[in-house]
C-alpha positions in Angstrom: 107.1 56.0 29.1 107.7 57.5 32.5 106.7 61.1 33.1 109.4 63.8 33.2 110.5 64.5 36.8 109.3 67.7 38.3 111.7 70.4 39.4 111.5 71.4 43.1 110.8 75.1 43.3 109.5 77.5 45.9 106.2 77.7 44.0 105.8 73.9 44.2 106.6 74.0 47.9 104.0 76.6 48.5 101.4 74.7 46.5 102.2 71.4 48.3 101.9 73.1 51.7 98.4 74.3 50.7 99.1 78.0 50.8 97.0 80.3 48.7 98.4 81.0 45.2 100.9 83.7 44.7 99.4 87.1 45.0 99.7 89.5 42.0 102.1 92.4 42.5 99.3 95.0 42.2 97.3 93.2 45.0 100.2 93.9 47.4 103.2 91.9 48.3 102.5 91.9 52.1 100.2 88.9 52.0 102.7 86.8 50.0 105.5 87.9 52.3 103.5 86.8 55.3 102.8 83.4 53.6 106.5 82.8 52.9 107.5 83.9 56.4 104.9 81.5 57.8 106.2 78.7 55.5 109.8 79.4 56.6 108.9 78.9 60.3 107.3 75.4 59.9 109.1 72.4 61.3 107.4 69.9 58.9 107.8 70.0 55.2 105.6 67.7 53.1 106.8 67.2 49.5 105.5 63.7 48.8 103.6 62.5 45.7 104.9 65.4 43.6 107.1 63.6 41.0 110.2 65.4 42.2 113.3 64.3 40.4 116.0 66.0 42.5 116.4 67.2 46.1 117.3 70.9 45.6 116.3 74.5 46.5 115.8 73.6 50.2 118.5 75.9 51.6 115.9 78.1 53.2 114.5 75.1 55.2 117.5 73.9 57.2 115.5 74.5 60.3 112.9 71.8 59.3 112.8 68.7 61.6 110.5 66.5 59.5 110.9 66.1 55.7 108.5 63.9 53.7 109.8 63.1 50.2 108.2 59.7 49.6 106.6 58.7 46.2 108.7 60.9 44.0 111.3 60.2 41.3 114.5 61.0 43.3 117.6 59.0 42.2 120.3 60.6 44.3 120.6 61.5 48.0 122.1 65.0 47.8 121.9 68.6 49.1 120.9 67.5 52.6 124.2 68.1 54.3 123.1 71.4 55.8 119.8 70.0 57.2 121.3 69.0 60.5 118.1 69.6 62.4 116.3 66.7 60.7 115.1 63.9 62.9 112.6 62.4 60.5 113.2 61.7 56.8 110.9 59.8 54.6 112.2 58.7 51.1 110.2 55.5 50.3 109.1 54.8 46.8 111.8 56.7 44.9 114.6 55.5 42.6 117.5 55.8 45.0 120.3 53.4 44.2 123.0 54.5 46.6 123.0 55.9 50.2 125.4 58.8 50.6 125.6 62.3 52.0 123.4 61.7 55.0 125.9 60.4 57.6 126.3 63.9 58.8 122.7 64.2 60.0 123.5 63.5 63.6 120.0 64.2 64.9 118.2 61.9 62.4 116.3 59.2 64.2 113.8 58.0 61.7 114.8 57.1 58.1 112.5 55.4 55.5 114.3 54.2 52.4 111.9 51.3 51.6 111.0 50.5 48.0 113.9 52.1 46.3 116.6 50.7 44.0 119.3 49.9 46.6 121.4 47.0 45.3 124.2 47.6 47.8 124.3 49.5 51.1 127.3 50.9 52.9 126.1 51.0 56.5 128.8 53.6 57.4 126.9 56.0 55.2 123.9 55.9 57.6 123.6 58.3 60.5 124.8 56.7 63.8 121.9 58.0 65.8 119.1 56.2 63.9 116.4 54.6 66.0 114.0 53.5 63.2 115.2 52.3 59.8 113.1 51.0 56.8 114.7 49.2 54.0 112.1 46.7 52.9 111.4 46.4 49.1 115.0 47.1 48.1 117.0 44.5 46.1 119.7 44.6 48.7 117.3 43.8 51.6 115.7 41.0 49.7 119.1 39.5 48.7 120.8 39.9 52.1 120.1 37.3 54.8 119.7 38.8 58.3 120.2 42.3 56.9 118.4 43.7 60.0 121.0 42.1 62.2 123.8 43.8 60.1 122.1 47.1 60.7 121.7 46.5 64.5 125.4 45.6 64.7 126.6 48.7 62.9 124.1 51.2 64.4 124.2 51.1 68.2 121.1 53.1 68.9 118.9 51.4 66.3 115.7 50.0 67.8 113.6 48.9 64.8 114.5 47.8 61.3 111.5 47.1 59.2 109.6 44.4 61.2 112.6 43.5 63.3 113.3 44.7 66.8 116.7 44.7 68.5 117.3 41.6 70.7 114.0 40.1 69.6 114.2 36.8 67.6 113.0 37.2 64.0 109.9 35.2 63.1 110.7 31.9 61.3 109.8 31.6 57.6 111.0 29.3 54.9 113.6 30.6 52.4 111.2 30.8 49.5 109.0 33.1 51.5 111.8 35.7 52.0 110.5 38.1 49.3 106.9 37.8 50.3 107.7 38.3 54.0 109.6 41.5 53.2 106.6 42.7 51.1 104.3 41.9 54.0 106.5 43.8 56.4 106.6 46.7 54.1 102.9 46.7 53.7 102.6 46.9 57.5 105.1 49.6 58.0 105.2 51.6 54.7 105.2 55.4 55.2 102.7 56.7 52.7 99.2 58.2 52.6 97.6 54.8 52.8 99.5 53.8 55.9 97.9 54.6 59.3 99.1 57.9 60.6 99.0 56.6 64.2 101.9 54.2 63.3 104.1 57.1 62.4 102.7 59.1 65.4 103.7 56.2 67.7 107.2 56.2 66.4 107.5 59.9 66.9 106.0 59.7 70.4 108.5 56.9 71.2 111.4 59.1 70.0 110.0 62.1 72.0 109.7 60.0 75.1 113.2 58.7 74.6 114.4 62.2 74.3 112.5 63.3 77.4 114.0 60.3 79.3 117.5 61.1 78.2 117.0 64.7 79.2 115.7 63.6 82.6 118.6 61.3 83.0 121.0 64.1 82.1 119.2 66.4 84.5 119.3 63.8 87.3 123.0 63.2 86.6 123.8 66.9 86.7 121.9 67.2 90.0 123.8 64.3 91.5 127.1 65.7 90.3 126.2 69.1 91.7 125.2 67.5 95.0 128.4 65.6 95.1 130.4 68.7 94.4 128.6 70.7 97.1 129.1 67.8 99.6 132.8 67.6 98.8 133.2 71.4 99.1 131.3 71.4 102.4 133.4 68.6 103.7 136.6 70.4 102.7 135.4 73.6 104.4 134.6 71.5 107.6 138.1 70.0 107.5 139.7 73.4 106.9 137.7 75.0 109.7 138.6 72.1 112.0 142.3 72.5 111.1 142.2 76.2 111.7 140.5 75.7 115.1 143.1 73.2 116.1 146.0 75.5 115.0 144.4 78.4 116.8 144.0 76.2 120.0 147.7 75.2 119.6 148.8 78.8 119.3 146.7 79.9 122.3 148.1 77.0 124.4 151.7 77.8 123.3 151.1 81.5 124.2 149.6 80.6 127.6 152.6 78.4 128.3 155.0 81.1 127.4 153.2 83.7 129.6 153.2 81.1 132.5 156.9 80.6 132.0 157.5 84.4 132.1 155.5 84.6 135.3 157.7 81.9 136.9 160.9 83.5 135.7 159.7 86.9 137.0 158.8 85.5 140.4 162.2 83.8 140.7 163.9 87.1 139.8 162.0 89.1 142.4 162.8 86.5 145.0 166.5 86.8 144.2 166.2 90.6 144.4 164.6 90.5 147.8 167.1 88.0 149.2 170.0 90.2 147.9 168.4 93.3 149.5 168.0 91.6 152.9 171.6 90.5 152.9 
């Protein structure tokens, strides 16, 4: 008989994050308040291996970027719609049978759903920004040939799916080894306490480096755009100044010609006046 799933509460969260037990009221509420405040500022929330049956009571943690929920008894993906800051979500070794309610997690880059109960998978329900996806150990993955290619086709930014890498040919194996191969891939990449932490760290460093590269590209692009705008503005000012100079020169030339014409006319008039006087 399976144990009764555990309810996810603030007390359980505090215990899992290795904070000291709740302080009694007569010992003062300040210490407890400080602990809770500290908890609410953390970017990583570890709730793995707790026997949790439902994702709930996490409304105070929408700022969290990494959420570990592997090795629990979760059956439904729910109550994560407000957790839009998540970029790392671990849900391996649960009882999830359907993927839903997470397509809105636009910042999510790492998703581990390995060893659940997925018999079907609507790829449109996965966040489009995923870089790393783990599905090994699910009935759907074991029954679907080239499932990693399907994921690569639907998720444009996906880099790794289980042991497969985008644009890298999959290792050859006979059909009867399909199940064992997936188990081996899962053993190599499974996100749990027995898996090497540096593997996870490498993925996170890769994502961080990609983010830095993207930001640098964006910065360089903005610099180029700004330089181009400045250059265009400078060129326009040069053209405008040149045009004004040409117009000014033309006006001065016209004025000088007009003055010269007046001088000629005046000289002719004086000459006529002198001739008339002499006559």
